[in-house]
Every structure is written in C-alpha cells, then in structure tokens.
C-alpha positions in Angstrom: -18.9 9.5 -17.5 -17.0 8.9 -14.6 -16.3 5.8 -13.3 -18.4 4.5 -9.9 -17.3 1.1 -9.8 -16.0 -2.2 -10.8 -17.2 -5.4 -9.5 -15.4 -8.2 -9.4 -16.4 -12.2 -9.5 -14.4 -15.7 -8.1 -13.9 -17.8 -5.6 -18.1 -18.1 -5.8 -18.6 -14.5 -4.7 -18.1 -10.5 -5.7 -16.5 -7.9 -4.5 -16.5 -4.6 -5.4 -13.8 -1.7 -5.9 -15.9 2.0 -5.3 -14.6 5.2 -7.0 -15.3 8.5 -5.1 -15.8 12.2 -6.4 -12.4 13.5 -4.1 -10.7 10.5 -6.1 -10.7 7.9 -3.4 -10.6 4.3 -3.6 -12.5 1.9 -1.8 -12.5 -2.0 -1.6 -15.9 -4.3 -0.5 -16.1 -8.0 0.6 -19.3 -8.4 2.3 -17.6 -11.6 4.1 -14.9 -10.3 5.2 -15.2 -6.4 6.4 -18.6 -7.4 7.6 -20.1 -5.5 5.0 -17.6 -2.1 5.7 -15.9 -0.6 2.8 -12.4 -0.5 3.4 -9.6 2.4 2.2 -7.7 1.4 -0.2 -5.9 5.2 -1.1 -5.9 7.0 -4.3 -7.7 6.5 -8.0 -4.6 7.6 -9.6 -2.4 4.5 -8.5 -4.5 1.7 -9.2 -2.2 -0.2 -10.3 -5.2 -2.4 -12.1 -9.0 -2.0 -12.4 -9.0 -6.1 -14.0 -7.9 -7.6 -10.9 -9.2 -7.7 -7.4 -7.9 -9.8 -4.4 -7.0 -12.6 -7.5 -10.5 -11.7 -8.2 -11.5 -10.7 -12.3 -14.5 -7.6 -12.9 -16.9 -8.5 -14.7 -18.9 -5.2 -14.5 -18.0 -2.0 -14.9 -20.4 1.4 -13.6 -20.0 5.3 -14.4 -21.8 8.3 -13.6 -22.2 11.1 -15.3 -23.0 13.2 -11.9 
C-alpha cells in the first residue's frame, strides 16, 4: 500500500495533505485556497504527518495502486 493522503481537523474545518505517485506533496484547504491544491514539495521532506497548519491528523488514506 502507498499513502495517498491525510485528512486533518481543527478550528472547525478540515484540511488535507495529498501524496502523488511522483513523490510530491500537496495541501488542500478550501477556505484558504479557493478549492485549489498548493504544492508543498517532496514527500520525503515532510517533517511530521500528524499535524498540518495546527490541525491534527484524523484519517490516513492508502491505495494499492
């Protein structure tokens, strides 16, 4: 399995971090970015998966592809 995304909760709304097949990381906060993902960099450089912008991880999504 490959980690495809993590959903975070805090401050009364959800955000997410997505991992593409090329090893890149993207973040999504519909309230901040108007529904568009923003590039974060290489997935191997992510310091921690448990927190994103002060929100705590609540769901991890894996794929077999």
